[in-house]
BAMARVO-794922 format. One line per 4 residues: number of its first residue (from 1); their letters; for each residue x, y, z of N, C-alpha, C, O. Coordinates in steps of 0.001 Angstrom, whole numbers. Layout:
BEGIN
NUM	A	X/Y/Z/X/Y/Z/X/Y/Z/X/Y/Z  ...
end
This chain:
BEGIN
1	MTRA	-5754/-12739/-51066/-6446/-12957/-49788/-7911/-12561/-49946/-8225/-11479/-50442  -8782/-13435/-49527/-10201/-13136/-49648/-10614/-12061/-48648/-9953/-11828/-47637  -11734/-11416/-48971/-12231/-10361/-48061/-12578/-10947/-46696/-12351/-10303/-45672  -13125/-12158/-46672/-13498/-12785/-45404/-12262/-13052/-44546/-12266/-12837/-43334
5	RASA	-11186/-13535/-45220/-9961/-13827/-44470/-9348/-12537/-43948/-8864/-12488/-42817  -9366/-11482/-44779/-8821/-10202/-44346/-9588/-9664/-43142/-8993/-9134/-42203  -10921/-9806/-43177/-11746/-9339/-42056/-11433/-10125/-40789/-11403/-9575/-39687  -11199/-11429/-40970/-10892/-12262/-39813/-9557/-11861/-39188/-9423/-11830/-37965
9	LVAL	-8561/-11550/-40042/-7260/-11136/-39537/-7351/-9787/-38808/-6707/-9589/-37777  -8143/-8878/-39342/-8329/-7580/-38676/-8977/-7777/-37311/-8569/-7167/-36323  -9998/-8642/-37270/-10673/-8912/-35999/-9717/-9513/-34986/-9737/-9154/-33808  -8857/-10456/-35464/-7883/-11077/-34575/-6900/-10045/-34049/-6541/-10065/-32872
13	ALVV	-6461/-9136/-34927/-5523/-8092/-34499/-6146/-7200/-33438/-5474/-6794/-32490  -7424/-6897/-33595/-8102/-6058/-32601/-8202/-6771/-31264/-8043/-6149/-30214  -8465/-8078/-31297/-8534/-8851/-30051/-7195/-8858/-29348/-7123/-8663/-28135  -6108/-9086/-30123/-4772/-9099/-29540/-4421/-7736/-28955/-3869/-7648/-27859
17	AAAV	-4744/-6670/-29695/-4452/-5322/-29199/-5195/-5031/-27907/-4651/-4423/-26985  -6448/-5472/-27851/-7233/-5262/-26634/-6640/-6037/-25470/-6588/-5544/-24343  -6187/-7270/-25758/-5583/-8069/-24690/-4316/-7426/-24169/-4071/-7412/-22962  -3506/-6891/-25077/-2278/-6214/-24667/-2600/-4988/-23827/-1938/-4718/-22825
21	AIEL	-3620/-4251/-24243/-4012/-3057/-23478/-4443/-3429/-22081/-4123/-2730/-21120  -5184/-4552/-21957/-5616/-4998/-20632/-4415/-5381/-19788/-4365/-5075/-18597  -3439/-6056/-20408/-2251/-6486/-19666/-1455/-5299/-19165/-862/-5363/-18088  -1432/-4198/-19942/-562/-3088/-19612/-1265/-1970/-18854/-620/-1006/-18441
25	RPGS	-2576/-2083/-18665/-3274/-996/-18003/-2859/-915/-16542/-2408/-1915/-15983  -2998/254/-15901/-2764/337/-14466/-3678/-641/-13743/-4829/-835/-14135  -3162/-1250/-12692/-3973/-2205/-11957/-4084/-3541/-12647/-5049/-4273/-12423  -3111/-3879/-13489/-3198/-5109/-14256/-2900/-6349/-13437/-3225/-7456/-13867
29	ANLA	-2296/-6199/-12274/-1898/-7337/-11440/-898/-8235/-12164/-809/-9429/-11875  -146/-7662/-13106/818/-8436/-13871/2213/-7816/-13816/2975/-7923/-14777  2550/-7177/-12709/3883/-6609/-12578/4897/-7741/-12485/4787/-8614/-11625  5868/-7720/-13361/6866/-8789/-13383/7837/-8638/-12222/8160/-7517/-11831
33	PQSP	8312/-9760/-11659/9337/-9660/-10618/10592/-8990/-11157/10949/-9149/-12324  11245/-8249/-10296/12518/-7618/-10655/13660/-8547/-10287/13587/-9262/-9287  14718/-8539/-11093/15906/-9297/-10714/16511/-8643/-9471/16389/-7430/-9300  17163/-9421/-8598/17692/-8866/-7352/18562/-7630/-7547/18528/-6715/-6724
37	SDRP	19338/-7593/-8623/20235/-6456/-8834/19495/-5181/-9233/20036/-4082/-9104  18253/-5324/-9720/17484/-4165/-10185/16457/-3677/-9170/15776/-2681/-9413  16337/-4353/-8055/15290/-4006/-7099/15653/-2729/-6332/16702/-2667/-5690  14784/-1709/-6397/15058/-494/-5632/14792/-728/-4146/14080/-1656/-3761
41	TLLL	15375/127/-3337/15186/26/-1894/13795/517/-1508/13351/1575/-1955  13123/-256/-682/11833/139/-116/11953/82/1399/12109/-994/1977  11880/1247/2041/11884/1276/3495/10515/804/3991/9485/1110/3389  10521/61/5088/9279/-466/5651/9207/-98/7121/10037/-515/7930
45	LTSL	8191/698/7448/7939/1098/8830/6546/611/9202/5555/1085/8646  6460/-332/10138/5166/-935/10445/5140/-1473/11859/6177/-1824/12422  3955/-1536/12428/3745/-2208/13715/3147/-3593/13507/2946/-4334/14469  2862/-3948/12256/2213/-5207/11936/3239/-6329/11781/4387/-6060/11427
49	PIVF	2853/-7581/12038/3791/-8705/11927/4011/-9117/10476/3627/-10209/10057  4633/-8222/9723/4879/-8468/8304/6240/-9128/8085/6358/-10066/7296  7261/-8642/8778/8613/-9193/8629/8821/-10370/9568/9369/-11396/9166  8387/-10229/10821/8483/-11293/11817/7098/-11563/12384/6195/-10733/12281
53	GEDF	6950/-12742/12985/5724/-13025/13715/5686/-12208/15003/6621/-11469/15311  4610/-12349/15737/4455/-11558/16960/5500/-11894/18011/5798/-11067/18873  6065/-13105/17952/7083/-13472/18937/8489/-13091/18488/9464/-13360/19190  8593/-12454/17298/9863/-11970/16757/10877/-13086/16510/12077/-12820/16438
57	SLKG	10418/-14321/16381/11339/-15412/16078/11448/-15563/14571/10568/-15127/13828  12536/-16185/14121/12719/-16433/12694/11839/-17580/12215/11536/-17676/11026  11423/-18456/13140/10579/-19584/12782/9224/-19065/12322/8512/-18401/13076  8880/-19371/11087/7610/-18911/10555/7580/-17423/10287/6512/-16837/10111
61	GGSP	8756/-16809/10255/8813/-15372/10030/8442/-15018/8608/8356/-15884/7737  8228/-13763/8389/7810/-13308/7083/6316/-13475/6907/5637/-14014/7781  5807/-13018/5791/4378/-13039/5525/4180/-13017/4021/5116/-12706/3284  2972/-13343/3545/2710/-13213/2114/2949/-11794/1609/3396/-11607/477
65	ALTA	2654/-10792/2439/2895/-9406/2022/4383/-9164/1801/4770/-8544/810  5220/-9649/2716/6665/-9478/2550/7164/-10230/1324/7994/-9714/574  6666/-11440/1115/7067/-12218/-68/6744/-11464/-1345/7557/-11424/-2268  5548/-10861/-1405/5167/-10084/-2590/6074/-8874/-2762/6534/-8599/-3870
69	LETR	6332/-8161/-1694/7183/-6968/-1771/8589/-7320/-2257/9192/-6575/-3031  9100/-8452/-1799/10478/-8816/-2133/10635/-9317/-3561/11759/-9562/-3999  9533/-9477/-4304/9665/-9789/-5726/10092/-8566/-6524/10583/-8696/-7645  9905/-7366/-5947/10203/-6140/-6695/11100/-5149/-5955/11601/-4197/-6553
73	YRVV	11303/-5372/-4658/12045/-4384/-3873/13050/-5056/-2944/12914/-6221/-2571  14051/-4282/-2594/14940/-4668/-1502/14360/-4018/-250/14551/-2827/-7  13663/-4807/525/12924/-4280/1668/13869/-4056/2841/14582/-4965/3266  13861/-2835/3355/14736/-2457/4479/13848/-1974/5630/13344/-852/5580
77	PVNS	13645/-2802/6670/12855/-2346/7814/13550/-1198/8546/14768/-1210/8722  12773/-218/8965/13303/898/9758/12473/1008/11034/11320/578/11084  13085/1595/12066/12455/1644/13387/11568/2862/13595/10695/2860/14463  11791/3898/12802/11031/5136/12984/11152/5983/11726/11826/5610/10765
81	AASA	10485/7128/11754/10571/8066/10644/11603/9150/10918/11488/10263/10405  12603/8831/11718/13676/9782/11997/14487/10047/10733/14544/9210/9832  15105/11205/10678/15869/11605/9486/16917/10569/9116/17078/10242/7940  17635/10047/10112/18705/9087/9838/18172/7825/9179/18858/7222/8354
85	ELLK	16951/7413/9533/16359/6229/8926/15877/6523/7510/16062/5701/6612  15269/7672/7303/14725/8016/5988/15815/8236/4951/15561/8108/3753  17010/8560/5387/18124/8741/4453/18536/7438/3778/19315/7456/2824  18021/6305/4262/18391/5007/3701/17695/4705/2378/18052/3739/1705
89	GKML	16706/5514/1993/15988/5245/747/15138/6417/313/15056/7438/995  14504/6250/-842/13649/7296/-1405/12178/6901/-1451/11318/7702/-1818  11897/5631/-1066/10508/5160/-1008/10264/4514/340/11126/3823/883  9061/4754/877/8709/4247/2198/7313/3658/2161/6379/4290/1665
93	LMAH	7166/2443/2687/5857/1860/2971/5649/1988/4468/6319/1325/5260  4719/2841/4845/4421/3095/6252/3076/2440/6537/2023/3041/6323  3121/1193/7027/1930/359/7141/1456/309/8584/1949/-489/9381  495/1165/8915/-59/1230/10265/1080/1269/11291/1154/439/12198
97	ASAQ	1948/2242/11120/3107/2377/12000/2688/2846/13387/1598/3387/13573  3566/2630/14347/3339/3139/15696/3392/4661/15692/3880/5276/14744  2884/5255/16759/2899/6717/16880/4333/7233/16791/5240/6692/17423  4523/8282/16000/5831/8890/15818/5926/10175/16638/4932/10863/16868
101	TAEN	7128/10473/17063/7328/11714/17802/7114/12910/16886/7147/12785/15661  6895/14073/17497/6726/15298/16704/7952/15545/15836/7830/15974/14689  9127/15277/16379/10372/15478/15630/10422/14569/14407/10842/14991/13330  9990/13316/14577/10013/12384/13453/8969/12742/12395/9210/12558/11202
105	LVAL	7824/13246/12819/6812/13666/11854/7292/14853/11031/7023/14934/9833  7996/15763/11670/8593/16891/10934/9619/16363/9926/9689/16838/8792  10408/15378/10350/11414/14792/9456/10753/14097/8274/11217/14223/7141  9667/13361/8532/8954/12670/7452/8358/13664/6467/8470/13489/5254
109	DQWV	7733/14690/6983/7133/15709/6116/8194/16367/5241/7970/16579/4049  9335/16688/5818/10397/17332/5046/10983/16374/4019/11311/16775/2902  11114/15109/4399/11634/14090/3473/10737/13981/2243/11226/13884/1118  9418/13998/2464/8489/13944/1337/8608/15209/498/8669/15136/-729
113	RDGG	8643/16356/1143/8727/17622/406/10006/17732/-410/10045/18427/-1425  11038/17054/31/12309/17063/-701/12353/16037/-1822/13358/15929/-2524  11265/15277/-1998/11214/14316/-3103/10947/12881/-2700/10889/12006/-3564  10782/12613/-1418/10496/11257/-969/9102/10805/-1380/8210/11626/-1592
117	RVLL	8922/9486/-1491/7638/8896/-1878/7202/7932/-777/7968/7057/-375  5974/8094/-292/5480/7239/787/4109/6682/449/3233/7402/-28  3933/5391/701/2622/4759/674/2239/4543/2133/2843/3725/2826  1239/5276/2591/835/5280/3997/-476/4522/4152/-1496/4924/3592
121	LADP	-453/3434/4903/-1656/2682/5209/-2120/3107/6595/-1498/2778/7605  -3230/3846/6621/-3733/4429/7863/-5091/3813/8161/-6082/4167/7521  -5152/2907/9113/-6374/2152/9374/-7107/2726/10592/-6541/2762/11685  -8358/3175/10420/-9086/3738/11546/-9720/2688/12455/-10171/3007/13555
125	MLEW	-9755/1421/11991/-10362/338/12785/-9669/-968/12420/-10197/-1768/11648  -8480/-1177/12982/-7691/-2348/12618/-8366/-3618/13132/-8734/-3715/14303  -8520/-4594/12221/-9131/-5878/12569/-8110/-7015/12565/-8485/-8183/12665  -6831/-6685/12451/-5758/-7681/12369/-5679/-8435/13695/-5473/-7806/14732
129	PSSR	-5836/-9762/13699/-5800/-10506/14970/-4440/-10405/15651/-3402/-10364/14991  -4461/-10368/16971/-3225/-10320/17750/-3402/-11146/19018/-4442/-11089/19674  -2369/-11912/19350/-2405/-12692/20588/-1931/-11876/21780/-2020/-12336/22918  -1428/-10672/21535/-961/-9823/22630/-2155/-9157/23319/-3127/-8789/22659
133	PLGD	-2084/-9003/24631/-3217/-8406/25351/-3357/-6919/25034/-2395/-6255/24645  -4575/-6415/25210/-4803/-4982/25064/-3903/-4219/26036/-3765/-4604/27197  -3305/-3157/25562/-2393/-2373/26386/-945/-2757/26230/-61/-2016/26660  -677/-3913/25618/707/-4325/25360/1301/-3349/24350/729/-3160/23276
137	PLRP	2439/-2722/24669/3016/-1746/23734/3432/-2331/22395/3625/-1586/21434  3576/-3658/22310/3950/-4300/21054/2732/-4716/20226/2875/-5185/19096  1543/-4544/20789/335/-4845/20032/16/-3653/19131/46/-2515/19599  -292/-3884/17839/-638/-2760/16961/-1821/-1959/17502/-2759/-2517/18071
141	SPMF	-1758/-672/17318/-2830/199/17779/-4142/-158/17081/-4126/-498/15898  -5274/-90/17780/-6557/-397/17136/-6966/628/16086/-7871/376/15291  -6310/1771/16078/-6569/2777/15050/-5258/3491/14719/-4342/3540/15540  -5181/4040/13515/-3976/4743/13099/-3689/5889/14071/-4527/6774/14251
145	PDTG	-2508/5876/14698/-2180/6907/15685/-1740/8208/15019/-567/8579/15055  -2693/8878/14423/-2390/10125/13713/-2258/11262/14727/-3181/11535/15494  -1131/11899/14718/-899/13030/15628/-777/14331/14838/-37/15236/15225  -1501/14413/13739/-1539/15651/12965/-965/15568/11571/-1044/16537/10815
149	LLAH	-383/14427/11207/255/14311/9899/-754/14443/8761/-528/15195/7813  -1865/13716/8853/-2849/13753/7770/-3429/15157/7609/-3581/15640/6488  -3750/15803/8712/-4291/17167/8636/-3270/18111/8018/-3635/19025/7279  -2000/17898/8313/-945/18729/7741/-880/18585/6226/-498/19517/5518
153	WGLR	-1259/17401/5737/-1285/17154/4292/-2670/17418/3696/-2916/17116/2529  -3563/17978/4497/-4881/18365/3991/-5889/17249/3954/-6816/17286/3144  -5735/16234/4825/-6621/15077/4807/-7297/14860/6156/-6809/15294/7200  -8428/14180/6099/-9108/13685/7300/-9498/12239/7054/-9969/11891/5971
157	LDAP	-9301/11397/8062/-9647/9983/7957/-10841/9713/8857/-10754/9858/10076  -11955/9320/8254/-13175/9014/9002/-13300/7515/9218/-13002/6722/8325  -13745/7129/10414/-13983/5719/10717/-15197/5212/9939/-16055/6008/9556  -15284/3908/9700/-16415/3370/8931/-17717/3452/9718/-17728/3309/10940
161	DQPG	-18809/3682/9002/-20127/3655/9640/-20505/2242/10042/-21122/2017/11083  -20120/1288/9194/-20415/-110/9454/-19117/-908/9402/-18483/-964/8349  -18697/-1533/10520/-17477/-2347/10482/-17694/-3642/9707/-18826/-4057/9458  -16582/-4267/9333/-16655/-5551/8647/-16032/-5501/7265/-15680/-4423/6785
165	PQLR	-15891/-6653/6616/-15269/-6733/5291/-16069/-5966/4239/-17300/-5972/4243  -15348/-5317/3353/-15961/-4601/2238/-15118/-4826/991/-13898/-4664/1024  -15764/-5197/-100/-15071/-5361/-1369/-15004/-4006/-2062/-16035/-3402/-2360  -13792/-3535/-2315/-13584/-2236/-2935/-12705/-2401/-4175/-12276/-3510/-4495
169	QIDG	-12443/-1298/-4865/-11562/-1332/-6037/-10414/-349/-5859/-10605/780/-5406  -9222/-799/-6225/-8045/61/-6300/-7450/-138/-7682/-6980/-1228/-8006  -7465/899/-8493/-6928/812/-9860/-7541/-329/-10659/-6847/-1007/-11417  -8836/-540/-10491/-9513/-1563/-11260/-9402/-2961/-10700/-10005/-3887/-11242
173	LHVL	-8650/-3141/-9631/-8521/-4450/-8999/-9498/-4555/-7825/-9611/-3628/-7023  -10188/-5665/-7731/-11058/-5904/-6588/-10202/-6238/-5371/-9382/-7155/-5407  -10402/-5491/-4304/-9618/-5639/-3083/-10582/-5811/-1917/-11532/-5043/-1767  -10329/-6827/-1093/-11158/-7036/83/-10519/-6324/1264/-9416/-6670/1688
177	TDSP	-11217/-5330/1791/-10760/-4580/2956/-11548/-5049/4185/-12504/-5816/4072  -11126/-4574/5348/-11832/-4934/6576/-12010/-3672/7416/-11036/-3135/7944  -13234/-3203/7542/-13566/-1972/8266/-12722/-793/7781/-12060/-140/8588  -12734/-512/6473/-11904/577/5946/-12468/1945/6312/-13665/2097/6553
181	GTLV	-11583/2931/6349/-12003/4301/6586/-12267/5037/5285/-12095/4495/4193  -12686/6277/5429/-12936/7148/4285/-12070/8386/4411/-12070/9049/5449  -11333/8698/3357/-10455/9860/3339/-11166/11034/2681/-11820/10888/1649  -11027/12178/3289/-11646/13405/2805/-10580/14489/2824/-9776/14553/3755
185	GKCQ	-10566/15353/1790/-9602/16443/1826/-9261/16980/465/-9962/16733/-516  -8164/17726/415/-7807/18453/-797/-6956/17642/-1764/-6720/18088/-2886  -6489/16464/-1361/-5740/15614/-2280/-6710/14979/-3279/-7926/15119/-3148  -6168/14286/-4270/-7024/13565/-5209/-7582/12335/-4508/-6829/11429/-4149
189	IVSA	-8886/12297/-4314/-9530/11198/-3596/-10158/10258/-4617/-10945/10691/-5458  -9813/8971/-4548/-10330/7978/-5487/-10800/6752/-4713/-10712/6694/-3487  -11303/5770/-5468/-11754/4503/-4888/-12776/4720/-3782/-12712/4096/-2723  -13727/5624/-4052/-14823/5899/-3105/-14304/6310/-1737/-14871/5936/-711
193	GLVA	-13228/7080/-1727/-12687/7591/-476/-11667/6698/191/-11146/7046/1250  -11367/5548/-405/-10390/4639/202/-8962/5126/10/-8104/4881/859  -8696/5816/-1099/-7324/6202/-1463/-7250/7706/-1702/-8128/8290/-2338  -6197/8321/-1186/-5907/9727/-1445/-4499/9834/-2025/-3559/9231/-1508
197	DCRI	-4363/10595/-3086/-3084/10781/-3769/-2683/12239/-3602/-3331/13135/-4143  -1623/12469/-2856/-1222/13830/-2487/139/14175/-3095/1127/13481/-2851  186/15237/-3878/1440/15788/-4368/1890/16840/-3358/1184/17820/-3115  3046/16636/-2782/3521/17504/-1701/4884/18052/-2104/5915/17410/-1904
201	EKGR	4868/19252/-2676/6080/19872/-3227/6767/18891/-4178/6154/18500/-5171  8003/18478/-3922/8702/17591/-4850/8333/16123/-4665/8706/15286/-5487  7608/15798/-3599/7326/14407/-3283/5879/14038/-3446/5082/14793/-4004  5550/12864/-2951/4213/12329/-3142/3879/11367/-2017/4721/10588/-1570
205	AIVI	2638/11439/-1571/2132/10503/-564/816/9910/-1066/-120/10640/-1392  757/8591/-1124/-494/7892/-1392/-953/7297/-68/-220/6549/578  -2172/7640/325/-2715/7192/1607/-3885/6252/1337/-4767/6562/536  -3888/5115/2001/-4985/4148/1901/-5593/3984/3284/-4878/3755/4259
209	GDAD	-6911/4101/3370/-7591/4054/4661/-7876/2655/5169/-8947/2398/5720  -6926/1748/4990/-7067/376/5473/-5686/-264/5470/-4892/-35/4557  -5402/-1061/6482/-4157/-1838/6499/-4452/-3334/6537/-3584/-4147/6215  -5666/-3700/6926/-6019/-5116/7016/-5912/-5832/5678/-5742/-7051/5647
213	FLNA	-6008/-5100/4574/-5965/-5774/3269/-4609/-6438/3020/-4492/-7286/2135  -3578/-6058/3795/-2283/-6738/3671/-2352/-8171/4194/-1560/-9021/3784  -3281/-8437/5084/-3420/-9768/5679/-4317/-10623/4791/-5330/-11166/5230  -3910/-10724/3528/-4769/-11315/2506/-5106/-12774/2795/-6207/-13226/2479
217	GRLG	-4181/-13513/3387/-4428/-14919/3665/-5591/-15127/4611/-6313/-16117/4492  -5790/-14211/5553/-6892/-14333/6512/-8233/-14015/5868/-9269/-14531/6287  -8210/-13156/4838/-9450/-12660/4260/-10061/-13594/3218/-11222/-13422/2846  -9304/-14573/2745/-9876/-15571/1850/-9713/-15254/369/-8966/-14354/-15
221	DEAK	-10431/-16017/-455/-10239/-15977/-1905/-10594/-14626/-2509/-10006/-14228/-3515  -11542/-13915/-1915/-11907/-12613/-2462/-10763/-11605/-2343/-10798/-10542/-2962  -9758/-11945/-1550/-8619/-11041/-1358/-7437/-11406/-2251/-6313/-10972/-1997  -7680/-12203/-3297/-6569/-12715/-4097/-5803/-11627/-4837/-4655/-11845/-5224
225	HNLD	-6418/-10447/-5044/-5717/-9360/-5730/-5227/-8272/-4769/-4717/-7241/-5207  -5380/-8499/-3474/-4990/-7469/-2515/-3524/-7070/-2646/-3199/-5884/-2686  -2644/-8061/-2713/-1219/-7751/-2758/-797/-7247/-4135/195/-6528/-4255  -1550/-7622/-5182/-1311/-7022/-6499/-1571/-5518/-6433/-812/-4722/-6985
229	ALLD	-2650/-5142/-5751/-2975/-3726/-5613/-1897/-2991/-4827/-1561/-1852/-5150  -1356/-3634/-3803/-259/-3031/-3042/925/-2730/-3954/1482/-1633/-3909  1312/-3700/-4779/2442/-3504/-5680/2136/-2447/-6738/3020/-1681/-7124  894/-2401/-7207/507/-1382/-8192/653/26/-7619/1151/927/-8295
233	ELAK	217/214/-6367/312/1540/-5761/1771/1945/-5553/2121/3112/-5732  2610/1005/-5181/4035/1304/-5045/4656/1624/-6406/5509/2505/-6512  4223/902/-7448/4741/1156/-8791/4390/2570/-9245/5177/3211/-9941  3214/3059/-8856/2843/4436/-9161/3872/5417/-8611/4275/6366/-9285
237	LERE	4284/5169/-7384/5242/6078/-6745/6579/6066/-7465/7298/7065/-7482  6908/4918/-8063/8172/4818/-8800/8137/5578/-10114/9098/6264/-10465  7020/5457/-10851/7031/5897/-12248/6401/7254/-12473/6589/7828/-13545  5670/7792/-11528/4961/9049/-11779/5479/10151/-10868/5001/11283/-10935
end
């Protein structure tokens, strides 16, 4: 083998190795779908029209976010953070949920401390369109109804100085948010304050200061990696 050919093969090997590293890095947006029998249970607590439309009919039900989640999880909607509901699984996606009672917040905190994993989307300025009138109890709250949970975990969520779409990064993926908040506190704060990673005794809570990024279809082409980032953050809770 000539020296030139050997050099070319070494260069090719380095290119392939680099490509593999890119494919396998966190935030790769290349998580393979799980077969139905291997999908772990993911509890879903949300006020957003992710599972059903606003009229709760099966016609046109579901959403791109739900479709993405169901490639890797057996999604189980729950009505609250009550102990009986949390016993149904070990992972929870709490996406701009309605206000929880004090009893349910205590149950959620204990569930996490006992080893539960939660991805909490807490939006301080929700821009998700709704046809329901203001004051309708079924309309999502315009801001995350925090009644002390974040402070209990050592966090504060600040509203944005300037509302509107912002291109941010989560694990190296470009994500289009809409009026995102900033998280401050003792947890590991990353993504310029968009994400907080909290180790809470045996469990873990990842908090993202935006929920509008789930509505990727409304946000356009710049939001093409939004749902990849959602799956990446959930994968973190599984493997770490």
